[in-house]
N, C-alpha and C positions, 0 to 999 in steps of 0.2 A: 414799729408796726409794719408787718410784712404780710403778703398774701400767702395762703397755704399752697399755692401752686406757681409754677414758673410761667412766664409770659409765653404764649403760643404764637405761631406764625401761620397764617392762612395758606393752605395749599390749593392753588387755583386749578392744578392739573389733576387732582385726585377726585373731586366730586363737585357738584354744583351747589352743595350745601353752604359753601362760603358766601354765596350771594345774599344769604339771609342776614349776614352781618351788616349790610348796607341799611337794612330796615331796623336793626336792633342796636344802633350805635348809641342810643340814649339810655340803654340798660347799664346801670352802674355796677361795676365789679365790687364785690364785698371786700372789706378790709378787716382783718381779724387781729386780735391781740390776746395773748395767752392770759387767762384769768388767774389772778393771784389774790390771796388774802380774802378780804370781805367781798370781793367782786364775783365770787363763785356763784352765789345765789342769784345775782343779777344776770349773769350769763346763762344760767339754767332757765330763768324766766324768759329771757330773750329767745332761747332755743325753743321753748314750748310755744311761745307766741308765733314764732316763725313756722313751726310745724302746723299750727292751727291755720295760719294764713295760706300755706301751700295746699293743705287739705281742702280748704274751702274753694280755692281757685281751681283746683282740679275738679271739684264737684260742679263748679260753674261751667267748666269746659266740657262737662258730660263725659268724663273718663269712663269707659265701659268697665274697667276693673273695679270701680267704686260703686257700681250699681248695686243697690240693696244694702249698702253699708251706711249706717247712721251713727257715727261716732260722736260722742260729746266730751270724752275725757282727753285733754291735751296729751297726756303721757301715752295713751293708746294710739293716738294719731302719730306721735313720734315713733313709736315702735313699728307701726305699719310702714312708715316711710324710710326708716333708718336701719331696721334689723334685717339681715339677709333672709330672703324667702322667695318662693316662686311668685307670690302675689306682688311683692315689690318689684321683681324683675319684669313682670307683665306691665306694671304701671310705667316703668322706665322705658320699656320697649314701645309702648303706645305713644309716649311723649316724643321719642325719637322719630317715629313714623309721622307724627303730626308736624314736626319741624321739616322733615324731608320725606315726603310720601313714597318715593321709589324704594326706600329702605324696607318697606313692608314685604315686597316680593323677594328682596334679597335675604331677609331674615327667614322667610318661608323656605327658600332653597337651602339655606344653611341648616335649618332644623331637620330637613330630610336626611342629612348625613349625620345628625346628632352631634353637631359641632357647636356646643354652647360657648366654648372658649372664643370662637370666631365671632359669635354674635356680640359678646361683651367687648371684644376688641373693636368691632365696628361702632358700637356706642361710644367707646372712649375716643375713637378717631373723630366722630361727629362733634363731640364736646371740644376736642382740640381745634377743629376747624372753626368752631364758633368762639374760640378763645375763652373757654370756660374751665378747662382743665388741661392736664398734660396728656400727651398721646398714649403713654404707658401707665396711666393712673387706673389700673384695673381694680385696685382696692376701693376706689370711689364707686365704680360700677357695681362691684359685688356687695357693697354695703359694709365694708370692713374699716372705713375711715371714721373720723369723728362725726357725731351727729350735726355739729355746726357746719362742717364742710359739706356734708351730704345735702342738708336743707338749703344751704346757699346755692349749691349747684342746681337743685330742683327748682328753686325759686327763679333763678335766672333762666332756666329752660322754659318755665311757664311764661315768663316775659317774652321770650322769643316766639313761643307758640301764639301768644295773644297778638303780638305785632305782625307776625306772618299771616295769621288768619284775617286780621283787619286789612292788610294790604291786598290779599287775594279777593276779599269782598269788594274792596274799592275798585278793583279792575274787573268787576262783573262776575264773580264766582260766588253765587249764593249757595251752590251745592256743596255739601261737606264730604262727598265721596272721594276716595283716594285718586281715582282717575281724573275727576274734575279738578282736584287740587293740584295734581301734577301738571295738567294742561295749563292751568292758570299760572303756575310757577314757571313753566317753560315760556309762556307768553310774556311774563314779567321780565325774564332774562333777555328775551329778544328785544323788548323795549329798551332795556338798559344798554344792550349792545348797539342798538340804533342811535341812542343818545350819545354814546361814546364815539361812534363812527362820525356822527355829525359834528361833534366837538372837535375831533382831531382833523377833520377835513375843512374846518372853517378857516378862511383867510386871516381873520383876526387872531386866531390862535397861532397860526404860522408866523404872522407878523410879530407876535409877542415873543416867539422863540427865536426868530432871526430879525431883530430890529434893524432898520436902515440907519437910524441915528445911533451912534455909539454912546451908550449911557455913562461910560466911565469919565471921571473928571480928567482935566488936562494934565494934572500931576501924576496920574496913574497910567496914562496912555503910553509914555516912553518905556515904562517897565514892561507893558504888554507887548510893544513892538519888538523889544529886545528878546523876549521869550518866544516870539513867533518862529525864529530860526531853529530853536531847539527841537520842535516836533519834526522838522524836515531832517535834521541830523539823526534823530531817533528813528525816523522812517528808513533812512538809508542804512543805518546800522542793523535795523531789523531785517531789511531786505538781504543784506550780506549774511546775517546769521541764518536766515531762511534758506539761502542757497547752500550754505555749509551743511545745514541739516538735511537738505535734499540729497546732497552728495553722499553723506554718511548713510542715509537710508538706501540709496541706490547701490552702494557697495554691499550693504547687508543683504539686499534682495538678490544681487548677483551671486554672492556666496551661498545663500540659501538655495537658489536654483541649481547651482553646481552640486551641492550636497544632495538635493533631491534626485538629480540625474545619477549620481553614484549609488544612491539607495535603490533606484529603479533597476540599475544593472545588477545589483546584488539579489533582488527579488526575482527568482526564476519564474514564478507563476505570472509575472507581468511581461516578461520578454519571451516567454515560451509560446505554447500553443494558444490560439485565441479562444478556442472552445473551453479549454481547462481554466484559463484566466477568467472567462465569463462565469463559469460555475463557481469559482472561488469568490468572485465579487458578489454573486447572488447569495452564497452562503454567509458572507460577511454581513450583507444587508439584513438577512434573516436573523443573525445573531444580535445585531444592533437593535432590530425591532423588538426581539424578545427582551433584551436588556432594558429598553425604554419602557416596555410594559411592566416589567418588574419594579423599576424605579417609580413609575406612576402609582402602582398598587401600594408600594411602601409609603409613598408620600401621603396617599389617602388614609392609610391606617395610622400613620404618624399624626396627621392633623386631627383625626377623629378620636383616637384612643391614647396615643403615647405622649402627645405634646403636653398634656396637663401634668403628667408624671415626670417629664423631662425638664420642667422649668424650676426644679428645686435648686436651692443654693448649694454651692460646692462645699464639700466637707473641709473642715479646718485641719490643716496639717500640724502634727505635734512638733514642738520645738526640740524633742529628743531624737530627731532624725540622725544627726551626726554621731550621737552616742551609740545608737543602734548600729550604725554603719561600722563604727570602730569595733564594737563587740563582734559583729558578724565577720569582720576581717580577721580578728584574733582567733575566732573559732575555726575559720577556714584554714588558717595556717596550722593550728593545732591538729586538725584533721589530716592535713597533708603530712605532718611529722609522724603521726600515728601510723599512717599508711606506709611510710618509709621504714619505720621500725618493724612493722609486720612483715614487709618484704625481706628485711635483713634477717629476722628470725627464721623465716621460711627458707632462705638461702643457707643459713647455718645448719638447719636440720637436714637439708639435702646433702650438704658436705659430710656431715656425721654419718648419715646412712651410706653414702658412697664409700667412706673409709672403712666402716664396719663390714660392708659387703666385700671390699677388697681384701680385708684381713681374714675373712671366713672362707673365701673361695680358694680352691687348690688350683695352682697353675704350674706350668712347666717352666723351670728356670735354667734353661740351657742344657738340660739333661733329659734322661728318659723318665725319671721319677717326677711325680707331681706332689707338690706340697704347698701349704699356705704360707702367707707372708711371715707370720711370727715364727713358724717352724724353720723357714729359710734363714731368717735373721739369727735364730739360735744356732743353726748349723754353721753359719759364717762366723759366729763368735767362737765356737769350738775350734774351727780350723785356725782362727787367728791366734788362740791361746797355744795350740800345738805348735804353730809356726814360731811364735814368740819364745816358747820354751826351748825349741830346737835351736834357735838362733843364739840364745843365751848360753846353752850347754856347749 
């Protein structure tokens, strides 16, 4: 048997909503078990009964989103509380503002920028600080998780609203307005802070932390006395390591300062005329200001319009990537070979054209007459035969 969400940790520095946990420690976290076999019908009946209970408790708390609604069918109540809709989101937003009233102004400011994603993220963070869900459990806020999970979350949230409302009334807040609730909430926090301050400043508490009489038995005291020297040795070693770290940091700073001086000498506008350097610095400041405005505008557009589309899952990469890479490499080599063959054919054609041109053009071959290369070769052959016949005769 496991919970459908991880255990959360209260963030004291993010908001004051975590103080509500002090008054809601009696709220039991639900424990779920996956229904199997013949237990499906039982689980469905439990879900419907829980939906009826949550709906009736919201009616008792006078939820404004339920005014004028008189539902009697349990399945209709479950659809209202578990199916994603604007009505369901309004109910959940009202419950969050009842738990922590300052969220009402925060939600209004977020809606001015049409940032529904941030509103849902704030609801999830409030549930995380109350240890009711995970901080990134947006499916629960959107109504995409199981009905059992959603109804359990709403039921616990109603418990927190009831306990916080009773505590505010106990401290003298009969008014139900948001300002009165916030003031009573802040007054309750101050009372808790005063109690903790009084507790920690009490001499009895300090005596309990630092007792004069050592409570350890006599057989344990020698072991503790032997271990008392170890912290001193660790302190000395830590001091030496700290000095070594300081020396290293000092060397790095000295080297950085020398590098900056060299860069300053290389920058002519910093070592030149003062007026020109002042103008350059002003231009740089203006460029940085424009860049900052562009970044701010992009961040606003991203948060209001693009963020919802950019949160998609990454595409799955095919396992045929190495095969495609090998085929691409083979095709690239084939293309290179074809280019080389084309260049060889082009060079051969140029050589043929040059030879044909040389054979067809008439040139002077050491005499006054002009003749082509084939004619000159034929003439040389005739002279050779005549010389050969004369030599043999």
